[in-house]
C-alpha positions as CSV (number, residue, x, y, z in Angstrom):
1,M,93.5,8.8,110.3
2,D,92.1,12.0,108.7
3,T,88.4,11.9,109.4
4,T,87.4,14.7,107.1
5,D,84.5,14.1,104.7
6,E,86.7,13.4,101.7
7,L,85.8,10.3,99.7
8,I,88.1,7.3,100.4
9,L,88.5,4.6,97.8
10,I,89.3,1.2,99.4
11,A,90.7,-1.2,96.7
12,N,91.2,-4.9,97.4
13,G,91.9,-8.0,95.4
14,D,94.8,-10.1,94.3
15,S,97.9,-9.5,92.1
16,W,95.7,-7.8,89.4
17,T,94.8,-5.1,91.9
18,Y,98.2,-5.1,93.6
19,G,100.0,-4.4,90.3
20,C,102.3,-7.4,90.0
21,E,105.0,-7.2,87.3
22,I,104.9,-3.4,87.3
23,V,108.5,-2.9,88.1
24,D,110.8,0.2,88.2
25,P,113.5,-0.3,85.5
26,I,116.0,1.0,88.0
27,L,115.4,-2.0,90.2
28,L,115.9,-4.3,87.2
29,E,119.4,-2.9,87.0
30,K,119.9,-3.1,90.7
31,Y,118.8,-6.8,90.8
32,P,120.2,-8.3,87.6
33,K,119.9,-11.9,88.8
34,I,116.1,-12.0,89.1
35,T,114.5,-14.6,86.9
36,H,110.9,-13.2,87.1
37,L,109.5,-9.7,87.7
38,T,107.3,-11.0,90.5
39,E,110.4,-11.4,92.6
40,I,110.4,-7.6,93.0
41,D,106.6,-7.3,93.8
42,Y,107.0,-7.2,97.5
43,L,110.0,-4.9,97.7
44,P,109.0,-1.6,99.5
45,E,111.4,0.3,97.2
46,N,109.1,-0.6,94.2
47,D,105.9,0.6,96.0
48,S,105.8,4.2,94.8
49,Y,106.5,3.1,91.2
50,R,104.0,0.3,91.2
51,L,101.2,2.0,93.1
52,S,101.2,5.1,90.9
53,R,100.5,2.9,87.9
54,V,97.7,0.5,89.1
55,W,94.0,0.9,88.4
56,S,93.1,1.9,92.0
57,T,95.3,5.0,91.9
58,K,94.2,6.0,88.5
59,L,90.6,5.5,89.4
60,A,91.1,7.7,92.5
61,E,92.6,10.4,90.4
62,L,89.5,10.4,88.1
63,L,87.2,10.4,91.2
64,K,89.4,13.1,92.9
65,C,89.6,11.1,96.1
66,K,92.0,9.4,98.4
67,V,92.9,5.7,97.8
68,M,94.0,2.8,100.0
69,N,95.1,-0.3,98.2
70,I,95.0,-3.3,100.6
71,S,95.4,-6.1,98.0
72,E,97.7,-9.0,98.2
73,P,99.2,-11.1,95.4
74,G,98.0,-14.7,95.0
75,D,95.1,-14.2,97.4
76,D,91.9,-16.1,97.6
77,N,88.4,-14.5,97.8
78,T,87.7,-15.5,101.4
79,S,90.8,-13.7,102.5
80,I,90.0,-10.7,100.3
81,L,86.6,-10.4,102.0
82,S,88.0,-10.9,105.5
83,R,90.7,-8.3,105.1
84,T,88.2,-5.9,103.7
85,Q,85.8,-6.3,106.6
86,E,88.5,-6.0,109.2
87,Y,90.1,-2.9,107.7
88,V,86.9,-1.1,107.0
89,L,85.7,-1.8,110.6
90,H,89.0,-0.4,111.8
91,L,88.5,2.8,109.8
92,L,85.0,3.2,111.2
93,S,86.3,2.7,114.7
94,Q,88.8,5.5,114.1
95,G,86.0,8.0,113.2
96,V,85.8,7.6,109.5
97,K,82.1,7.9,108.4
98,P,80.5,5.1,106.3
99,E,79.4,7.6,103.7
100,Q,83.1,8.6,103.1
101,L,83.9,5.1,101.9
102,F,83.7,3.5,98.5
103,I,84.9,-0.1,98.3
104,V,86.0,-1.6,95.0
105,I,87.0,-5.3,95.0
106,G,88.5,-7.3,92.2
107,W,87.6,-10.9,93.0
108,T,90.2,-13.5,92.0
109,S,89.7,-16.9,90.3
110,P,87.2,-18.7,92.6
111,E,89.1,-22.0,93.0
112,R,91.9,-20.5,95.1
113,R,91.9,-21.3,98.8
114,D,94.2,-20.6,101.7
115,F,95.3,-22.6,104.7
116,W,97.2,-21.7,107.9
117,Y,99.9,-24.0,109.1
118,K,102.6,-24.1,111.8
119,S,106.4,-24.3,111.5
120,D,108.1,-27.5,112.5
121,D,108.9,-26.1,115.9
122,N,105.3,-24.8,116.3
123,T,106.5,-21.2,116.9
124,Q,105.3,-19.5,113.8
125,S,102.2,-19.5,111.7
126,Y,102.2,-19.3,107.9
127,K,99.5,-18.7,105.3
128,F,99.6,-21.1,102.4
129,K,97.9,-19.9,99.3
130,L,96.6,-22.9,97.4
131,N,96.6,-22.2,93.7
132,P,95.8,-25.5,91.8
133,H,97.3,-24.1,88.6
134,T,100.8,-23.9,90.0
135,P,101.4,-27.0,92.2
136,K,105.1,-26.4,92.6
137,Y,106.4,-25.6,96.1
138,N,109.7,-26.2,97.9
139,E,108.0,-27.9,100.8
140,R,106.8,-31.4,100.1
141,P,103.6,-31.4,102.2
142,L,102.4,-28.3,100.4
143,T,103.1,-29.8,97.0
144,E,101.2,-33.0,98.1
145,L,98.3,-30.9,99.4
146,T,98.0,-29.0,96.2
147,R,98.2,-32.1,94.0
148,T,95.6,-33.9,96.2
149,Y,93.2,-30.9,96.0
150,A,93.6,-30.4,92.2
151,L,93.1,-34.1,91.5
152,N,90.2,-34.8,93.9
153,F,88.6,-31.7,95.4
154,W,88.9,-29.0,92.7
155,N,85.2,-28.9,91.8
156,P,82.8,-26.1,90.9
157,E,80.3,-27.6,93.4
158,E,82.6,-26.2,96.0
159,Y,84.3,-23.2,94.6
160,I,81.5,-21.6,92.6
161,V,79.1,-21.9,95.5
162,R,81.8,-20.4,97.8
163,Y,82.3,-17.6,95.3
164,V,78.6,-16.7,95.2
165,T,78.2,-16.7,99.0
166,T,81.4,-14.7,99.4
167,V,80.1,-12.0,97.1
168,L,76.8,-11.9,98.9
169,N,78.6,-11.7,102.2
170,F,80.5,-8.6,100.9
171,Q,77.3,-7.0,99.6
172,N,75.5,-7.6,102.9
173,F,78.4,-6.1,104.9
174,C,78.4,-2.9,102.8
175,V,74.6,-2.6,102.9
176,A,74.5,-3.1,106.7
177,H,77.0,-0.4,107.2
178,G,75.7,2.0,104.6
179,I,78.9,1.9,102.5
180,K,78.9,2.4,98.7
181,F,80.6,-0.5,96.8
182,L,81.4,-2.1,93.5
183,S,83.0,-5.5,92.7
184,F,84.1,-7.3,89.6
185,N,85.8,-10.5,88.6
186,A,89.5,-10.1,87.7
187,F,89.8,-13.4,85.9
188,Y,88.7,-17.0,86.0
189,R,90.9,-20.0,85.1
190,Q,88.9,-23.1,84.6
191,K,90.3,-26.6,85.4
192,N,92.9,-27.7,82.8
193,A,93.0,-24.2,81.3
194,D,96.3,-22.6,80.3
195,I,96.9,-18.9,80.3
196,G,95.6,-18.5,76.8
197,T,92.2,-20.0,77.4
198,W,91.0,-18.3,80.5
199,Q,87.3,-17.6,80.3
200,D,84.8,-15.4,82.1
201,I,82.5,-16.9,84.7
202,N,78.9,-17.5,83.7
203,I,77.6,-18.0,87.2
204,E,74.0,-18.8,86.3
205,E,75.1,-21.4,83.8
206,Q,77.6,-22.9,86.2
207,L,75.1,-23.2,89.1
208,N,72.4,-24.8,86.9
209,S,74.9,-27.4,85.8
210,L,75.8,-28.5,89.3
211,S,74.4,-31.5,91.2
212,L,74.2,-30.2,94.7
213,G,71.6,-32.6,96.1
214,N,68.2,-32.2,97.7
215,I,66.8,-31.1,101.0
216,P,63.9,-33.2,102.4
217,I,61.3,-30.9,104.1
218,S,58.5,-32.2,106.3
219,D,55.8,-30.2,108.1
220,N,54.1,-33.2,109.6
221,S,51.5,-33.3,106.8
222,T,53.5,-33.4,103.7
223,R,57.1,-34.2,102.7
224,E,58.7,-32.2,99.9
225,V,62.1,-32.3,98.3
226,H,63.9,-29.0,97.6
227,R,66.6,-29.2,94.9
228,I,69.6,-27.2,96.0
229,N,70.6,-24.5,93.4
230,Y,72.4,-21.4,94.5
231,N,71.0,-19.3,91.7
232,T,68.5,-18.0,94.3
233,V,71.5,-16.6,96.1
234,W,73.1,-15.2,92.9
235,Q,69.9,-13.5,92.0
236,N,70.2,-11.4,95.2
237,I,73.5,-10.0,94.1
238,D,73.0,-6.4,93.0
239,S,73.0,-6.4,89.2
240,T,74.6,-3.0,89.0
241,R,77.2,-3.1,91.8
242,Y,78.7,-6.3,90.4
243,Y,80.3,-5.2,87.2
244,N,78.4,-6.6,84.1
245,K,76.6,-9.2,86.1
246,D,75.4,-12.1,83.8
247,N,76.9,-10.4,80.7
248,V,79.2,-12.3,78.4
249,N,82.2,-10.0,79.0
250,N,82.4,-9.4,82.7
251,S,86.0,-9.4,83.8
252,F,89.0,-7.2,84.0
253,K,90.9,-9.7,81.8
254,T,88.3,-9.8,79.1
255,F,88.1,-6.0,78.9
256,V,91.9,-5.7,78.5
257,D,92.0,-8.6,76.0
258,N,89.3,-7.2,73.8
259,T,90.7,-3.7,73.8
260,L,94.5,-4.0,73.9
261,G,95.3,-7.6,73.4
262,P,98.8,-8.8,74.3
263,Q,100.0,-5.2,74.4
264,G,98.0,-4.8,77.7
265,Y,100.2,-7.2,79.6
266,T,103.6,-7.7,81.1
267,G,103.9,-11.4,81.6
268,W,100.8,-12.7,83.3
269,H,99.5,-9.3,84.6
270,P,98.2,-6.1,83.1
271,N,100.8,-3.4,82.5
272,E,100.3,0.3,83.1
273,D,98.3,0.6,79.9
274,G,96.0,-2.2,81.0
275,H,95.5,-0.7,84.4
276,N,94.8,2.7,82.9
277,L,92.3,1.3,80.5
278,W,90.5,-0.6,83.3
279,A,90.4,2.5,85.6
280,T,88.8,4.5,82.8
281,Q,86.2,1.8,82.2
282,L,85.4,1.6,85.9
283,F,85.0,5.4,86.1
284,R,82.6,5.3,83.2
285,Y,80.7,2.5,84.8
286,I,80.5,4.3,88.1
287,Q,79.3,7.5,86.4
288,E,76.8,5.8,84.2
289,H,75.2,3.9,87.1
290,K,75.5,6.8,89.6
291,L,77.2,4.5,92.1
292,L,78.4,7.4,94.2
293,N,75.1,9.2,94.5
294,I,73.7,9.5,98.0
295,G,70.5,7.5,98.4
296,Y,71.2,5.0,95.6
297,D,68.8,2.1,95.9
298,Y,70.3,-1.4,95.8
299,E,68.8,-3.3,93.0
300,R,67.7,-6.9,93.2
301,T,67.1,-8.9,90.0
């Protein structure tokens, strides 16, 4: 690892950061039997074409810095956070300075979860990415798990709270290590929403609508009841380093929708025009809020 003082952009997220469905036309001719562009996403021979067209590379060009994109398609936010922490700590252990790093995370839809399971012969471990919107898998136990989760346990009381605490965990990690950062929501698919009705998250509204129970508190002289509401946690999220926090339009998807419409997509994912647009918007946001300035004070609202 080059440990010079050059700025390094670490980008992480799901398929919207990875660049799914950005496919080299030559590969389409090479693999004429594919039924969906995502079948080419993982092919190393598509990497150079895909990576040169995603928002992270385009943002790095605007910032004139190096870039490392460690995103993974279909990922959940807990995995995105864990991978970020592990990789950044690895870089620091190799001599990279905290002030060299700028982490930008595109959080995925909050309801996603992951589970590790073993093969039948117990020799291999696999990561199962639970996405309640697509409960179709070849292996019956996974299909049953997805259906059970979607019908019984897919609740904002769980996934919105998990989202808020994950974002706070990321922020605290960066602050503790003196690393500059920015995060945003890529998209949010509410329960029973199809691809045309995705909506941005209104975290404050969601949290206020939840019934999370009470905590009885006693100090030997009085007994009080504290109503659980994670807005006190959400209010500690930096209002600048979370893109458009608490604004109506706060996601990658909404920005592309409102600017390019359907022309900004290939299938379910942003195309190169969509990625270029988002990189330009992030660059403007970074410049406007001076996110790369040394000595920036973390706001609390």
